[in-house]
PDB file of N, CA, C and O in Angstrom:
ATOM      1  N   UNK A   1       0.854  -1.165   0.000  1.00  0.00           N
ATOM      2  CA  UNK A   1       0.000   0.000   0.000  1.00  0.00           C
ATOM      3  C   UNK A   1       0.894   1.220   0.000  1.00  0.00           C
ATOM      4  O   UNK A   1       1.710   1.419   0.901  1.00  0.00           O
ATOM      5  N   UNK A   2       0.726   2.028  -1.023  1.00  0.00           N
ATOM      6  CA  UNK A   2       1.472   3.274  -1.171  1.00  0.00           C
ATOM      7  C   UNK A   2       0.497   4.423  -0.961  1.00  0.00           C
ATOM      8  O   UNK A   2      -0.558   4.470  -1.594  1.00  0.00           O
ATOM      9  N   UNK A   3       0.843   5.332  -0.090  1.00  0.00           N
ATOM     10  CA  UNK A   3      -0.051   6.441   0.229  1.00  0.00           C
ATOM     11  C   UNK A   3       0.612   7.746  -0.183  1.00  0.00           C
ATOM     12  O   UNK A   3       1.774   7.999   0.133  1.00  0.00           O
ATOM     13  N   UNK A   4      -0.150   8.569  -0.894  1.00  0.00           N
ATOM     14  CA  UNK A   4       0.305   9.903  -1.283  1.00  0.00           C
ATOM     15  C   UNK A   4       1.609   9.848  -2.081  1.00  0.00           C
ATOM     16  O   UNK A   4       2.628  10.391  -1.654  1.00  0.00           O
ATOM     17  N   UNK A   5       1.572   9.199  -3.224  1.00  0.00           N
ATOM     18  CA  UNK A   5       2.758   9.096  -4.081  1.00  0.00           C
ATOM     19  C   UNK A   5       3.124  10.503  -4.564  1.00  0.00           C
ATOM     20  O   UNK A   5       2.326  11.143  -5.250  1.00  0.00           O
ATOM     21  N   UNK A   6       4.320  10.994  -4.215  1.00  0.00           N
ATOM     22  CA  UNK A   6       4.689  12.368  -4.596  1.00  0.00           C
ATOM     23  C   UNK A   6       5.243  12.448  -6.013  1.00  0.00           C
ATOM     24  O   UNK A   6       5.816  11.488  -6.528  1.00  0.00           O
ATOM     25  N   UNK A   7       5.064  13.590  -6.619  1.00  0.00           N
ATOM     26  CA  UNK A   7       5.574  13.861  -7.959  1.00  0.00           C
ATOM     27  C   UNK A   7       6.905  14.597  -7.824  1.00  0.00           C
ATOM     28  O   UNK A   7       6.928  15.734  -7.351  1.00  0.00           O
ATOM     29  N   UNK A   8       8.019  13.974  -8.230  1.00  0.00           N
ATOM     30  CA  UNK A   8       9.327  14.628  -8.106  1.00  0.00           C
ATOM     31  C   UNK A   8       9.437  15.931  -8.898  1.00  0.00           C
ATOM     32  O   UNK A   8      10.303  16.753  -8.599  1.00  0.00           O
ATOM     33  N   UNK A   9       8.580  16.139  -9.903  1.00  0.00           N
ATOM     34  CA  UNK A   9       8.606  17.375 -10.687  1.00  0.00           C
ATOM     35  C   UNK A   9       7.769  18.486 -10.057  1.00  0.00           C
ATOM     36  O   UNK A   9       7.774  19.619 -10.537  1.00  0.00           O
ATOM     37  N   UNK A  10       7.060  18.164  -8.992  1.00  0.00           N
ATOM     38  CA  UNK A  10       6.222  19.161  -8.317  1.00  0.00           C
ATOM     39  C   UNK A  10       7.085  20.175  -7.574  1.00  0.00           C
ATOM     40  O   UNK A  10       8.088  19.801  -6.966  1.00  0.00           O
ATOM     41  N   UNK A  11       6.712  21.452  -7.613  1.00  0.00           N
ATOM     42  CA  UNK A  11       7.456  22.455  -6.839  1.00  0.00           C
ATOM     43  C   UNK A  11       7.439  22.161  -5.332  1.00  0.00           C
ATOM     44  O   UNK A  11       8.310  22.625  -4.597  1.00  0.00           O
ATOM     45  N   UNK A  12       6.456  21.397  -4.884  1.00  0.00           N
ATOM     46  CA  UNK A  12       6.350  21.071  -3.461  1.00  0.00           C
ATOM     47  C   UNK A  12       7.232  19.892  -3.062  1.00  0.00           C
ATOM     48  O   UNK A  12       7.385  19.613  -1.873  1.00  0.00           O
ATOM     49  N   UNK A  13       7.821  19.188  -4.052  1.00  0.00           N
ATOM     50  CA  UNK A  13       8.656  18.024  -3.738  1.00  0.00           C
ATOM     51  C   UNK A  13       9.878  18.488  -2.948  1.00  0.00           C
ATOM     52  O   UNK A  13      10.614  19.361  -3.408  1.00  0.00           O
ATOM     53  N   UNK A  14      10.101  17.918  -1.767  1.00  0.00           N
ATOM     54  CA  UNK A  14      11.224  18.379  -0.926  1.00  0.00           C
ATOM     55  C   UNK A  14      12.588  18.026  -1.528  1.00  0.00           C
ATOM     56  O   UNK A  14      12.810  16.895  -1.962  1.00  0.00           O
ATOM     57  N   UNK A  15      13.478  18.985  -1.548  1.00  0.00           N
ATOM     58  CA  UNK A  15      14.805  18.768  -2.133  1.00  0.00           C
ATOM     59  C   UNK A  15      15.566  17.665  -1.400  1.00  0.00           C
ATOM     60  O   UNK A  15      16.375  16.970  -2.014  1.00  0.00           O
ATOM     61  N   UNK A  16      15.322  17.492  -0.102  1.00  0.00           N
ATOM     62  CA  UNK A  16      16.021  16.453   0.661  1.00  0.00           C
ATOM     63  C   UNK A  16      15.584  15.045   0.251  1.00  0.00           C
ATOM     64  O   UNK A  16      16.200  14.065   0.668  1.00  0.00           O
ATOM     65  N   UNK A  17      14.537  14.934  -0.556  1.00  0.00           N
ATOM     66  CA  UNK A  17      14.074  13.636  -1.034  1.00  0.00           C
ATOM     67  C   UNK A  17      14.498  13.384  -2.478  1.00  0.00           C
ATOM     68  O   UNK A  17      13.979  12.469  -3.116  1.00  0.00           O
ATOM     69  N   UNK A  18      15.409  14.159  -2.994  1.00  0.00           N
ATOM     70  CA  UNK A  18      15.794  14.048  -4.407  1.00  0.00           C
ATOM     71  C   UNK A  18      16.319  12.662  -4.770  1.00  0.00           C
ATOM     72  O   UNK A  18      16.235  12.267  -5.933  1.00  0.00           O
ATOM     73  N   UNK A  19      16.851  11.921  -3.821  1.00  0.00           N
ATOM     74  CA  UNK A  19      17.316  10.565  -4.078  1.00  0.00           C
ATOM     75  C   UNK A  19      16.199   9.609  -4.446  1.00  0.00           C
ATOM     76  O   UNK A  19      16.456   8.513  -4.943  1.00  0.00           O
ATOM     77  N   UNK A  20      14.964  10.014  -4.205  1.00  0.00           N
ATOM     78  CA  UNK A  20      13.806   9.181  -4.523  1.00  0.00           C
ATOM     79  C   UNK A  20      13.109   9.643  -5.805  1.00  0.00           C
ATOM     80  O   UNK A  20      12.029   9.150  -6.133  1.00  0.00           O
ATOM     81  N   UNK A  21      13.709  10.570  -6.519  1.00  0.00           N
ATOM     82  CA  UNK A  21      13.067  11.159  -7.695  1.00  0.00           C
ATOM     83  C   UNK A  21      13.003  10.211  -8.888  1.00  0.00           C
ATOM     84  O   UNK A  21      12.118  10.349  -9.732  1.00  0.00           O
ATOM     85  N   UNK A  22      13.905   9.270  -8.974  1.00  0.00           N
ATOM     86  CA  UNK A  22      13.913   8.337 -10.100  1.00  0.00           C
ATOM     87  C   UNK A  22      13.040   7.134  -9.768  1.00  0.00           C
ATOM     88  O   UNK A  22      13.530   6.120  -9.272  1.00  0.00           O
ATOM     89  N   UNK A  23      11.741   7.253 -10.044  1.00  0.00           N
ATOM     90  CA  UNK A  23      10.791   6.196  -9.685  1.00  0.00           C
ATOM     91  C   UNK A  23      10.732   5.122 -10.761  1.00  0.00           C
ATOM     92  O   UNK A  23      10.974   5.408 -11.933  1.00  0.00           O
ATOM     93  N   UNK A  24      10.412   3.888 -10.379  1.00  0.00           N
ATOM     94  CA  UNK A  24      10.274   2.815 -11.374  1.00  0.00           C
ATOM     95  C   UNK A  24       9.156   3.133 -12.357  1.00  0.00           C
ATOM     96  O   UNK A  24       8.181   3.797 -12.004  1.00  0.00           O
ATOM     97  N   UNK A  25       9.294   2.669 -13.560  1.00  0.00           N
ATOM     98  CA  UNK A  25       8.274   2.888 -14.578  1.00  0.00           C
ATOM     99  C   UNK A  25       7.702   1.573 -15.094  1.00  0.00           C
ATOM    100  O   UNK A  25       6.893   1.559 -16.022  1.00  0.00           O
ATOM    101  N   UNK A  26       8.124   0.482 -14.493  1.00  0.00           N
ATOM    102  CA  UNK A  26       7.654  -0.840 -14.910  1.00  0.00           C
ATOM    103  C   UNK A  26       6.642  -1.385 -13.910  1.00  0.00           C
ATOM    104  O   UNK A  26       6.573  -0.955 -12.759  1.00  0.00           O
ATOM    105  N   UNK A  27       5.875  -2.330 -14.382  1.00  0.00           N
ATOM    106  CA  UNK A  27       4.863  -2.996 -13.556  1.00  0.00           C
ATOM    107  C   UNK A  27       5.536  -3.705 -12.378  1.00  0.00           C
ATOM    108  O   UNK A  27       6.562  -4.367 -12.536  1.00  0.00           O
ATOM    109  N   UNK A  28       4.939  -3.553 -11.205  1.00  0.00           N
ATOM    110  CA  UNK A  28       5.428  -4.256 -10.018  1.00  0.00           C
ATOM    111  C   UNK A  28       5.177  -5.751 -10.178  1.00  0.00           C
ATOM    112  O   UNK A  28       4.262  -6.163 -10.892  1.00  0.00           O
ATOM    113  N   UNK A  29       5.988  -6.552  -9.514  1.00  0.00           N
ATOM    114  CA  UNK A  29       5.814  -8.012  -9.556  1.00  0.00           C
ATOM    115  C   UNK A  29       4.913  -8.486  -8.417  1.00  0.00           C
ATOM    116  O   UNK A  29       4.840  -9.685  -8.146  1.00  0.00           O
ATOM    117  N   UNK A  30       4.246  -7.583  -7.766  1.00  0.00           N
ATOM    118  CA  UNK A  30       3.406  -7.898  -6.617  1.00  0.00           C
ATOM    119  C   UNK A  30       2.170  -7.005  -6.647  1.00  0.00           C
ATOM    120  O   UNK A  30       2.200  -5.939  -7.260  1.00  0.00           O
ATOM    121  N   UNK A  31       1.091  -7.418  -6.000  1.00  0.00           N
ATOM    122  CA  UNK A  31      -0.108  -6.574  -5.935  1.00  0.00           C
ATOM    123  C   UNK A  31       0.190  -5.308  -5.134  1.00  0.00           C
ATOM    124  O   UNK A  31       0.939  -5.331  -4.158  1.00  0.00           O
ATOM    125  N   UNK A  32      -0.409  -4.217  -5.567  1.00  0.00           N
ATOM    126  CA  UNK A  32      -0.193  -2.958  -4.849  1.00  0.00           C
ATOM    127  C   UNK A  32      -1.434  -2.090  -4.928  1.00  0.00           C
ATOM    128  O   UNK A  32      -2.248  -2.201  -5.845  1.00  0.00           O
ATOM    129  N   UNK A  33      -1.547  -1.234  -3.948  1.00  0.00           N
ATOM    130  CA  UNK A  33      -2.658  -0.302  -3.833  1.00  0.00           C
ATOM    131  C   UNK A  33      -2.070   1.075  -3.590  1.00  0.00           C
ATOM    132  O   UNK A  33      -1.222   1.250  -2.715  1.00  0.00           O
ATOM    133  N   UNK A  34      -2.522   2.054  -4.365  1.00  0.00           N
ATOM    134  CA  UNK A  34      -2.139   3.448  -4.140  1.00  0.00           C
ATOM    135  C   UNK A  34      -3.351   4.176  -3.602  1.00  0.00           C
ATOM    136  O   UNK A  34      -4.448   4.053  -4.146  1.00  0.00           O
ATOM    137  N   UNK A  35      -3.160   4.936  -2.534  1.00  0.00           N
ATOM    138  CA  UNK A  35      -4.221   5.763  -1.968  1.00  0.00           C
ATOM    139  C   UNK A  35      -3.830   7.214  -2.224  1.00  0.00           C
ATOM    140  O   UNK A  35      -2.721   7.632  -1.892  1.00  0.00           O
ATOM    141  N   UNK A  36      -4.743   7.976  -2.813  1.00  0.00           N
ATOM    142  CA  UNK A  36      -4.438   9.354  -3.192  1.00  0.00           C
ATOM    143  C   UNK A  36      -5.566  10.300  -2.813  1.00  0.00           C
ATOM    144  O   UNK A  36      -6.726   9.912  -2.678  1.00  0.00           O
ATOM    145  N   UNK A  37      -5.178  11.554  -2.647  1.00  0.00           N
ATOM    146  CA  UNK A  37      -6.104  12.644  -2.381  1.00  0.00           C
ATOM    147  C   UNK A  37      -6.146  13.530  -3.624  1.00  0.00           C
ATOM    148  O   UNK A  37      -5.128  13.689  -4.298  1.00  0.00           O
ATOM    149  N   UNK A  38      -7.295  14.104  -3.934  1.00  0.00           N
ATOM    150  CA  UNK A  38      -7.393  14.925  -5.146  1.00  0.00           C
ATOM    151  C   UNK A  38      -6.744  16.299  -4.985  1.00  0.00           C
ATOM    152  O   UNK A  38      -6.533  17.000  -5.975  1.00  0.00           O
ATOM    153  N   UNK A  39      -6.428  16.686  -3.764  1.00  0.00           N
ATOM    154  CA  UNK A  39      -5.825  18.007  -3.560  1.00  0.00           C
ATOM    155  C   UNK A  39      -4.494  17.933  -2.804  1.00  0.00           C
ATOM    156  O   UNK A  39      -4.176  18.807  -1.998  1.00  0.00           O
ATOM    157  N   UNK A  40      -3.736  16.890  -3.077  1.00  0.00           N
ATOM    158  CA  UNK A  40      -2.421  16.726  -2.453  1.00  0.00           C
ATOM    159  C   UNK A  40      -1.414  17.598  -3.204  1.00  0.00           C
ATOM    160  O   UNK A  40      -1.198  17.381  -4.396  1.00  0.00           O
ATOM    161  N   UNK A  41      -0.792  18.577  -2.544  1.00  0.00           N
ATOM    162  CA  UNK A  41       0.158  19.457  -3.237  1.00  0.00           C
ATOM    163  C   UNK A  41       1.442  18.738  -3.666  1.00  0.00           C
ATOM    164  O   UNK A  41       2.186  19.254  -4.500  1.00  0.00           O
ATOM    165  N   UNK A  42       1.705  17.569  -3.111  1.00  0.00           N
ATOM    166  CA  UNK A  42       2.936  16.849  -3.430  1.00  0.00           C
ATOM    167  C   UNK A  42       2.794  15.913  -4.630  1.00  0.00           C
ATOM    168  O   UNK A  42       3.792  15.550  -5.251  1.00  0.00           O
ATOM    169  N   UNK A  43       1.584  15.527  -4.954  1.00  0.00           N
ATOM    170  CA  UNK A  43       1.362  14.606  -6.063  1.00  0.00           C
ATOM    171  C   UNK A  43      -0.002  14.812  -6.681  1.00  0.00           C
ATOM    172  O   UNK A  43      -1.020  14.510  -6.059  1.00  0.00           O
ATOM    173  N   UNK A  44      -0.035  15.323  -7.901  1.00  0.00           N
ATOM    174  CA  UNK A  44      -1.309  15.566  -8.573  1.00  0.00           C
ATOM    175  C   UNK A  44      -1.986  14.246  -8.925  1.00  0.00           C
ATOM    176  O   UNK A  44      -1.329  13.214  -9.063  1.00  0.00           O
ATOM    177  N   UNK A  45      -3.284  14.295  -9.064  1.00  0.00           N
ATOM    178  CA  UNK A  45      -4.030  13.086  -9.411  1.00  0.00           C
ATOM    179  C   UNK A  45      -3.598  12.525 -10.775  1.00  0.00           C
ATOM    180  O   UNK A  45      -3.460  11.308 -10.898  1.00  0.00           O
ATOM    181  N   UNK A  46      -3.380  13.356 -11.799  1.00  0.00           N
ATOM    182  CA  UNK A  46      -2.894  12.787 -13.067  1.00  0.00           C
ATOM    183  C   UNK A  46      -1.554  12.057 -12.916  1.00  0.00           C
ATOM    184  O   UNK A  46      -1.345  11.020 -13.545  1.00  0.00           O
ATOM    185  N   UNK A  47      -0.660  12.583 -12.102  1.00  0.00           N
ATOM    186  CA  UNK A  47       0.623  11.914 -11.880  1.00  0.00           C
ATOM    187  C   UNK A  47       0.401  10.556 -11.208  1.00  0.00           C
ATOM    188  O   UNK A  47       0.974   9.548 -11.623  1.00  0.00           O
ATOM    189  N   UNK A  48      -0.420  10.541 -10.186  1.00  0.00           N
ATOM    190  CA  UNK A  48      -0.691   9.298  -9.448  1.00  0.00           C
ATOM    191  C   UNK A  48      -1.399   8.280 -10.347  1.00  0.00           C
ATOM    192  O   UNK A  48      -1.111   7.085 -10.277  1.00  0.00           O
ATOM    193  N   UNK A  49      -2.315   8.746 -11.184  1.00  0.00           N
ATOM    194  CA  UNK A  49      -2.997   7.837 -12.112  1.00  0.00           C
ATOM    195  C   UNK A  49      -1.996   7.199 -13.085  1.00  0.00           C
ATOM    196  O   UNK A  49      -2.099   6.014 -13.402  1.00  0.00           O
ATOM    197  N   UNK A  50      -1.041   7.987 -13.549  1.00  0.00           N
ATOM    198  CA  UNK A  50      -0.008   7.461 -14.440  1.00  0.00           C
ATOM    199  C   UNK A  50       0.824   6.401 -13.740  1.00  0.00           C
ATOM    200  O   UNK A  50       1.089   5.343 -14.311  1.00  0.00           O
ATOM    201  N   UNK A  51       1.239   6.674 -12.503  1.00  0.00           N
ATOM    202  CA  UNK A  51       2.029   5.697 -11.745  1.00  0.00           C
ATOM    203  C   UNK A  51       1.220   4.428 -11.510  1.00  0.00           C
ATOM    204  O   UNK A  51       1.753   3.327 -11.652  1.00  0.00           O
ATOM    205  N   UNK A  52      -0.043   4.559 -11.156  1.00  0.00           N
ATOM    206  CA  UNK A  52      -0.885   3.379 -10.911  1.00  0.00           C
ATOM    207  C   UNK A  52      -0.963   2.525 -12.174  1.00  0.00           C
ATOM    208  O   UNK A  52      -0.883   1.299 -12.102  1.00  0.00           O
ATOM    209  N   UNK A  53      -1.119   3.165 -13.320  1.00  0.00           N
ATOM    210  CA  UNK A  53      -1.188   2.414 -14.575  1.00  0.00           C
ATOM    211  C   UNK A  53       0.152   1.734 -14.865  1.00  0.00           C
ATOM    212  O   UNK A  53       0.182   0.551 -15.203  1.00  0.00           O
ATOM    213  N   UNK A  54       1.254   2.466 -14.736  1.00  0.00           N
ATOM    214  CA  UNK A  54       2.579   1.892 -15.005  1.00  0.00           C
ATOM    215  C   UNK A  54       2.907   0.752 -14.059  1.00  0.00           C
ATOM    216  O   UNK A  54       3.461  -0.265 -14.475  1.00  0.00           O
ATOM    217  N   UNK A  55       2.572   0.915 -12.808  1.00  0.00           N
ATOM    218  CA  UNK A  55       2.937  -0.070 -11.794  1.00  0.00           C
ATOM    219  C   UNK A  55       1.941  -1.227 -11.701  1.00  0.00           C
ATOM    220  O   UNK A  55       2.213  -2.218 -11.024  1.00  0.00           O
ATOM    221  N   UNK A  56       0.784  -1.114 -12.375  1.00  0.00           N
ATOM    222  CA  UNK A  56      -0.240  -2.143 -12.266  1.00  0.00           C
ATOM    223  C   UNK A  56      -0.922  -2.116 -10.912  1.00  0.00           C
ATOM    224  O   UNK A  56      -1.393  -3.140 -10.417  1.00  0.00           O
ATOM    225  N   UNK A  57      -0.970  -0.933 -10.321  1.00  0.00           N
ATOM    226  CA  UNK A  57      -1.533  -0.770  -8.976  1.00  0.00           C
ATOM    227  C   UNK A  57      -3.010  -0.431  -9.026  1.00  0.00           C
ATOM    228  O   UNK A  57      -3.474   0.273  -9.923  1.00  0.00           O
ATOM    229  N   UNK A  58      -3.736  -0.941  -8.055  1.00  0.00           N
ATOM    230  CA  UNK A  58      -5.106  -0.498  -7.838  1.00  0.00           C
ATOM    231  C   UNK A  58      -5.002   0.922  -7.292  1.00  0.00           C
ATOM    232  O   UNK A  58      -4.074   1.226  -6.544  1.00  0.00           O
ATOM    233  N   UNK A  59      -5.937   1.792  -7.653  1.00  0.00           N
ATOM    234  CA  UNK A  59      -5.918   3.171  -7.178  1.00  0.00           C
ATOM    235  C   UNK A  59      -7.202   3.466  -6.431  1.00  0.00           C
ATOM    236  O   UNK A  59      -8.298   3.233  -6.942  1.00  0.00           O
ATOM    237  N   UNK A  60      -7.064   3.978  -5.224  1.00  0.00           N
ATOM    238  CA  UNK A  60      -8.209   4.410  -4.416  1.00  0.00           C
ATOM    239  C   UNK A  60      -8.049   5.901  -4.153  1.00  0.00           C
ATOM    240  O   UNK A  60      -7.113   6.321  -3.472  1.00  0.00           O
ATOM    241  N   UNK A  61      -8.961   6.696  -4.693  1.00  0.00           N
ATOM    242  CA  UNK A  61      -8.952   8.141  -4.490  1.00  0.00           C
ATOM    243  C   UNK A  61      -9.933   8.447  -3.369  1.00  0.00           C
ATOM    244  O   UNK A  61     -11.114   8.109  -3.456  1.00  0.00           O
ATOM    245  N   UNK A  62      -9.438   9.091  -2.315  1.00  0.00           N
ATOM    246  CA  UNK A  62     -10.274   9.304  -1.122  1.00  0.00           C
ATOM    247  C   UNK A  62     -10.902  10.698  -1.070  1.00  0.00           C
ATOM    248  O   UNK A  62     -11.418  11.107  -0.030  1.00  0.00           O
ATOM    249  N   UNK A  63     -10.860  11.423  -2.180  1.00  0.00           N
ATOM    250  CA  UNK A  63     -11.451  12.756  -2.210  1.00  0.00           C
ATOM    251  C   UNK A  63     -10.452  13.814  -1.788  1.00  0.00           C
ATOM    252  O   UNK A  63      -9.241  13.616  -1.887  1.00  0.00           O
ATOM    253  N   UNK A  64     -10.963  14.929  -1.323  1.00  0.00           N
ATOM    254  CA  UNK A  64     -10.129  16.069  -0.927  1.00  0.00           C
ATOM    255  C   UNK A  64      -9.663  15.889   0.515  1.00  0.00           C
ATOM    256  O   UNK A  64     -10.323  16.343   1.450  1.00  0.00           O
ATOM    257  N   UNK A  65      -8.536  15.233   0.684  1.00  0.00           N
ATOM    258  CA  UNK A  65      -7.982  14.995   2.023  1.00  0.00           C
ATOM    259  C   UNK A  65      -6.667  15.743   2.242  1.00  0.00           C
ATOM    260  O   UNK A  65      -6.026  15.593   3.282  1.00  0.00           O
ATOM    261  N   UNK A  66      -6.263  16.560   1.239  1.00  0.00           N
ATOM    262  CA  UNK A  66      -4.986  17.257   1.347  1.00  0.00           C
ATOM    263  C   UNK A  66      -3.847  16.261   1.322  1.00  0.00           C
ATOM    264  O   UNK A  66      -4.016  15.132   0.861  1.00  0.00           O
ATOM    265  N   UNK A  67      -2.697  16.667   1.810  1.00  0.00           N
ATOM    266  CA  UNK A  67      -1.583  15.722   1.856  1.00  0.00           C
ATOM    267  C   UNK A  67      -1.848  14.642   2.903  1.00  0.00           C
ATOM    268  O   UNK A  67      -2.247  14.947   4.027  1.00  0.00           O
ATOM    269  N   UNK A  68      -1.630  13.405   2.542  1.00  0.00           N
ATOM    270  CA  UNK A  68      -1.849  12.293   3.471  1.00  0.00           C
ATOM    271  C   UNK A  68      -0.489  11.975   4.074  1.00  0.00           C
ATOM    272  O   UNK A  68       0.287  11.196   3.522  1.00  0.00           O
ATOM    273  N   UNK A  69      -0.218  12.592   5.213  1.00  0.00           N
ATOM    274  CA  UNK A  69       1.082  12.402   5.858  1.00  0.00           C
ATOM    275  C   UNK A  69       0.949  12.585   7.368  1.00  0.00           C
ATOM    276  O   UNK A  69      -0.154  12.757   7.886  1.00  0.00           O
ATOM    277  N   UNK A  70       2.068  12.548   8.059  1.00  0.00           N
ATOM    278  CA  UNK A  70       2.063  12.657   9.513  1.00  0.00           C
ATOM    279  C   UNK A  70       1.594  14.003  10.028  1.00  0.00           C
ATOM    280  O   UNK A  70       1.167  14.112  11.177  1.00  0.00           O
ATOM    281  N   UNK A  71       1.670  15.032   9.191  1.00  0.00           N
ATOM    282  CA  UNK A  71       1.228  16.359   9.614  1.00  0.00           C
ATOM    283  C   UNK A  71      -0.244  16.622   9.291  1.00  0.00           C
ATOM    284  O   UNK A  71      -0.797  17.649   9.685  1.00  0.00           O
ATOM    285  N   UNK A  72      -0.869  15.698   8.578  1.00  0.00           N
ATOM    286  CA  UNK A  72      -2.279  15.887   8.245  1.00  0.00           C
ATOM    287  C   UNK A  72      -3.121  15.707   9.504  1.00  0.00           C
ATOM    288  O   UNK A  72      -2.627  15.284  10.549  1.00  0.00           O
ATOM    289  N   UNK A  73      -4.374  16.031   9.377  1.00  0.00           N
ATOM    290  CA  UNK A  73      -5.276  15.914  10.531  1.00  0.00           C
ATOM    291  C   UNK A  73      -6.089  14.627  10.462  1.00  0.00           C
ATOM    292  O   UNK A  73      -7.219  14.575  10.948  1.00  0.00           O
ATOM    293  N   UNK A  74      -5.516  13.590   9.858  1.00  0.00           N
ATOM    294  CA  UNK A  74      -6.231  12.320   9.751  1.00  0.00           C
ATOM    295  C   UNK A  74      -6.141  11.494  11.020  1.00  0.00           C
ATOM    296  O   UNK A  74      -6.890  10.532  11.185  1.00  0.00           O
ATOM    297  N   UNK A  75      -5.235  11.855  11.920  1.00  0.00           N
ATOM    298  CA  UNK A  75      -5.099  11.113  13.168  1.00  0.00           C
ATOM    299  C   UNK A  75      -4.646   9.687  12.933  1.00  0.00           C
ATOM    300  O   UNK A  75      -3.756   9.448  12.117  1.00  0.00           O
ATOM    301  N   UNK A  76      -5.244   8.733  13.636  1.00  0.00           N
ATOM    302  CA  UNK A  76      -4.898   7.316  13.474  1.00  0.00           C
ATOM    303  C   UNK A  76      -5.379   6.761  12.131  1.00  0.00           C
ATOM    304  O   UNK A  76      -4.964   5.677  11.722  1.00  0.00           O
ATOM    305  N   UNK A  77      -6.230   7.484  11.466  1.00  0.00           N
ATOM    306  CA  UNK A  77      -6.755   7.196  10.137  1.00  0.00           C
ATOM    307  C   UNK A  77      -7.348   5.797  10.029  1.00  0.00           C
ATOM    308  O   UNK A  77      -6.806   4.949   9.320  1.00  0.00           O
ATOM    309  N   UNK A  78      -8.456   5.546  10.726  1.00  0.00           N
ATOM    310  CA  UNK A  78      -9.110   4.236  10.659  1.00  0.00           C
ATOM    311  C   UNK A  78      -9.567   3.873   9.246  1.00  0.00           C
ATOM    312  O   UNK A  78      -9.627   2.693   8.900  1.00  0.00           O
ATOM    313  N   UNK A  79      -9.890   4.879   8.427  1.00  0.00           N
ATOM    314  CA  UNK A  79     -10.288   4.597   7.046  1.00  0.00           C
ATOM    315  C   UNK A  79      -9.120   3.985   6.274  1.00  0.00           C
ATOM    316  O   UNK A  79      -9.318   3.079   5.464  1.00  0.00           O
ATOM    317  N   UNK A  80      -7.907   4.473   6.521  1.00  0.00           N
ATOM    318  CA  UNK A  80      -6.721   3.916   5.870  1.00  0.00           C
ATOM    319  C   UNK A  80      -6.480   2.480   6.285  1.00  0.00           C
ATOM    320  O   UNK A  80      -6.129   1.639   5.458  1.00  0.00           O
ATOM    321  N   UNK A  81      -6.667   2.199   7.559  1.00  0.00           N
ATOM    322  CA  UNK A  81      -6.515   0.832   8.050  1.00  0.00           C
ATOM    323  C   UNK A  81      -7.556  -0.088   7.405  1.00  0.00           C
ATOM    324  O   UNK A  81      -7.259  -1.230   7.057  1.00  0.00           O
ATOM    325  N   UNK A  82      -8.758   0.419   7.254  1.00  0.00           N
ATOM    326  CA  UNK A  82      -9.807  -0.366   6.601  1.00  0.00           C
ATOM    327  C   UNK A  82      -9.456  -0.634   5.136  1.00  0.00           C
ATOM    328  O   UNK A  82      -9.698  -1.732   4.634  1.00  0.00           O
ATOM    329  N   UNK A  83      -8.888   0.360   4.448  1.00  0.00           N
ATOM    330  CA  UNK A  83      -8.461   0.163   3.059  1.00  0.00           C
ATOM    331  C   UNK A  83      -7.391  -0.923   2.976  1.00  0.00           C
ATOM    332  O   UNK A  83      -7.433  -1.783   2.096  1.00  0.00           O
ATOM    333  N   UNK A  84      -6.441  -0.874   3.895  1.00  0.00           N
ATOM    334  CA  UNK A  84      -5.372  -1.873   3.905  1.00  0.00           C
ATOM    335  C   UNK A  84      -5.940  -3.267   4.178  1.00  0.00           C
ATOM    336  O   UNK A  84      -5.592  -4.226   3.488  1.00  0.00           O
ATOM    337  N   UNK A  85      -6.794  -3.377   5.163  1.00  0.00           N
ATOM    338  CA  UNK A  85      -7.387  -4.686   5.489  1.00  0.00           C
ATOM    339  C   UNK A  85      -8.189  -5.237   4.315  1.00  0.00           C
ATOM    340  O   UNK A  85      -8.092  -6.421   3.992  1.00  0.00           O
ATOM    341  N   UNK A  86      -8.976  -4.380   3.681  1.00  0.00           N
ATOM    342  CA  UNK A  86      -9.770  -4.802   2.524  1.00  0.00           C
ATOM    343  C   UNK A  86      -8.858  -5.269   1.388  1.00  0.00           C
ATOM    344  O   UNK A  86      -9.138  -6.280   0.745  1.00  0.00           O
ATOM    345  N   UNK A  87      -7.788  -4.551   1.142  1.00  0.00           N
ATOM    346  CA  UNK A  87      -6.840  -4.921   0.104  1.00  0.00           C
ATOM    347  C   UNK A  87      -6.210  -6.272   0.419  1.00  0.00           C
ATOM    348  O   UNK A  87      -6.120  -7.130  -0.458  1.00  0.00           O
ATOM    349  N   UNK A  88      -5.774  -6.470   1.657  1.00  0.00           N
ATOM    350  CA  UNK A  88      -5.154  -7.725   2.050  1.00  0.00           C
ATOM    351  C   UNK A  88      -6.108  -8.914   1.966  1.00  0.00           C
ATOM    352  O   UNK A  88      -5.711 -10.024   1.611  1.00  0.00           O
ATOM    353  N   UNK A  89      -7.358  -8.663   2.296  1.00  0.00           N
ATOM    354  CA  UNK A  89      -8.354  -9.741   2.248  1.00  0.00           C
ATOM    355  C   UNK A  89      -8.650 -10.197   0.828  1.00  0.00           C
ATOM    356  O   UNK A  89      -9.147 -11.307   0.634  1.00  0.00           O
ATOM    357  N   UNK A  90      -8.357  -9.371  -0.167  1.00  0.00           N
ATOM    358  CA  UNK A  90      -8.609  -9.736  -1.551  1.00  0.00           C
ATOM    359  C   UNK A  90      -7.412 -10.425  -2.207  1.00  0.00           C
ATOM    360  O   UNK A  90      -7.499 -10.859  -3.356  1.00  0.00           O
ATOM    361  N   UNK A  91      -6.308 -10.526  -1.491  1.00  0.00           N
ATOM    362  CA  UNK A  91      -5.116 -11.167  -2.074  1.00  0.00           C
ATOM    363  C   UNK A  91      -5.209 -12.665  -2.025  1.00  0.00           C
ATOM    364  O   UNK A  91      -4.293 -13.355  -2.473  1.00  0.00           O
TER     365      UNK A  91
END
């Protein structure tokens, strides 16, 4: 489960994460789920949709949740845990 996949070309992408800018472009050899927000400043929805297609990942868009990170106001994020459990149960 990948949450809030950032776009390295985004102006909001942190320079200290530049070592992660070269992302894979091939299909993963394992099942994967990407969870995205439509208003995440670090990764636009079109970018995330492209990655999901390239990686063969299922994509779950949770609406306008802003950046999904430790500074967000999602707290323990029970909805995220439910998404993970549902994904695992389908494997």
